[in-house]
C-alpha positions in Angstrom: -17.2 -9.1 -30.2 -13.8 -7.5 -30.6 -12.1 -6.8 -27.2 -11.7 -3.1 -26.4 -8.8 -2.0 -24.1 -8.7 1.2 -22.1 -5.5 2.2 -20.3 -5.8 3.3 -16.7 -5.2 6.9 -15.9 -1.7 7.5 -14.5 -1.5 9.2 -11.1 0.6 12.0 -12.7 2.5 12.7 -15.8 5.3 14.5 -14.0 8.3 13.1 -12.3 8.0 12.7 -8.5 11.4 14.2 -7.6 11.2 13.8 -3.8 10.2 10.1 -4.0 12.9 9.3 -6.6 15.6 11.1 -4.6 14.5 9.3 -1.4 14.4 6.0 -3.3 18.0 6.7 -4.5 19.5 8.0 -1.2 18.0 5.4 1.1 20.4 2.6 0.0 23.3 5.1 -0.5 24.1 5.6 3.2 24.5 1.9 4.1 26.4 1.3 0.8 28.8 4.2 1.5 29.3 3.1 5.2 29.9 -0.6 4.2 32.4 0.1 1.5 34.2 2.7 3.5 34.5 0.6 6.6 35.5 -2.6 4.8 38.0 -1.1 2.4 38.9 2.0 4.3 38.8 3.9 1.0 37.0 7.2 0.9 37.4 7.6 -2.8 36.2 4.1 -3.7 33.2 4.5 -1.3 32.3 7.9 -2.8 32.5 6.6 -6.4 30.5 3.5 -5.8 27.9 5.4 -3.9 27.6 8.1 -6.5 27.1 5.5 -9.3 24.5 3.7 -7.2 22.6 6.9 -6.5 22.6 7.9 -10.2 21.5 4.4 -11.3 18.7 4.2 -8.7 17.6 7.7 -9.4 17.1 6.8 -13.1 15.0 3.8 -12.0 13.1 6.0 -9.6 12.1 8.4 -12.4 10.8 5.6 -14.6 8.5 4.1 -11.9 5.8 6.8 -11.9 5.7 6.8 -15.7 5.1 3.1 -16.1 1.7 2.0 -17.3 -0.6 1.5 -14.2 -2.7 -1.1 -16.0 -5.7 -1.6 -18.3 -9.3 -2.5 -18.4 -10.4 -4.8 -21.3 -14.0 -5.2 -22.3 -14.6 -8.5 -24.1 -17.8 -10.0 -25.3 -18.4 -11.8 -22.1 -16.3 -10.2 -19.3 -14.5 -7.1 -18.1 -10.8 -7.9 -17.4 -8.8 -5.8 -15.0 -5.0 -5.9 -15.2 -2.7 -3.8 -13.0 0.7 -5.1 -11.9 -0.1 -8.2 -9.8 -3.8 -7.7 -9.9 -5.7 -9.7 -12.5 -9.4 -10.0 -12.2 -12.2 -11.0 -14.5 -15.8 -9.9 -13.9 -18.5 -11.5 -16.1 -20.6 -8.9 -17.9 -23.7 -10.8 -16.7 -22.9 -9.6 -13.2 -22.6 -5.9 -14.2 -25.3 -3.3 -14.9 -23.4 -1.7 -17.9 -26.3 0.8 -18.6 -25.9 2.1 -15.0 -22.2 2.9 -15.4 -21.5 6.5 -14.3 -18.6 8.9 -13.8 -17.5 9.2 -10.2 -16.5 6.9 -7.4 -18.6 5.0 -4.8 -17.4 4.4 -1.3 -18.7 0.9 -0.8 -17.2 -0.5 -4.0 -16.0 -4.1 -3.7 -13.3 -4.2 -6.4 -11.4 -1.0 -6.9 -8.8 -0.4 -9.6 -8.3 3.3 -8.8 -5.3 5.3 -9.9 -6.7 8.8 -10.4 -9.9 9.8 -8.7 -10.9 12.4 -11.4 -11.2 9.5 -13.9 -13.3 7.2 -11.7 -16.2 5.3 -13.2 -18.6 3.3 -11.0 -20.2 0.2 -12.6 -23.0 -1.2 -10.5 -23.4 -4.9 -10.1 -26.7 -6.6 -10.4 -26.2 -8.0 -6.9 -23.6 -6.8 -4.5 -21.2 -3.9 -4.3 -20.2 -1.9 -7.3 -16.9 -1.9 -9.2 -14.8 1.2 -9.6 -12.1 1.7 -12.3 -10.2 4.8 -13.5 -9.7 4.6 -17.3 -7.7 7.4 -19.0 -10.6 8.0 -21.4 -13.4 8.0 -18.9 -16.1 9.4 -21.2 -15.2 6.9 -24.0 -15.2 4.1 -21.5 -18.7 5.0 -20.1 -20.0 5.5 -23.7 -18.6 2.0 -24.7 -20.2 0.3 -21.7 -23.6 1.9 -22.5 -23.3 0.9 -26.1 -22.6 -2.7 -25.1 -25.6 -2.6 -22.7 -27.9 -1.6 -25.6 -26.3 -4.1 -28.0 -26.3 -7.0 -25.6 
C-alpha cells in the first residue's frame, strides 16, 4: 500500500509577537552590557545589540510557523515524526475502525499540537494513541478505510 502522510495541525497560523520579542530581548541585555563594559563604546554596543535583536526577532517569527510534524500511514505501521520524536506503531496494535475525533486523557503516546484536531486511536491492548492531524476528518476516514480493507 502507498504511504499516506498527514501534516500535524499547527498551534496557530499567526505570529506570536510577545514570545518573539521576549526571545529577541532576552539575550540583548547581556550583549549590550558586555560590549559596553568591555569596549566602553555606547554607539558600538547599541548597534550590535540592535542588529542582534532584529536578527533574533526574525528567527523568533519563523519558529511558530515551522511544520510541527507529520503522521504517515503505511501498509504495516503508523509513523509519527515531530522534531526529535520519531515513533512507529504497528497497525496490528491499533484498532483503526475505532478511531474517533477527540482526545482521551489516559493516552500513552500523544502527538498533540492543537486540541481541536485531536484524534484518538484505541490500541487492541493498552492505552490509546492521540494525534492531531491538520485534516482530522480525512485522517479518520482514511484510518477507517484501511480497517475495512485490511
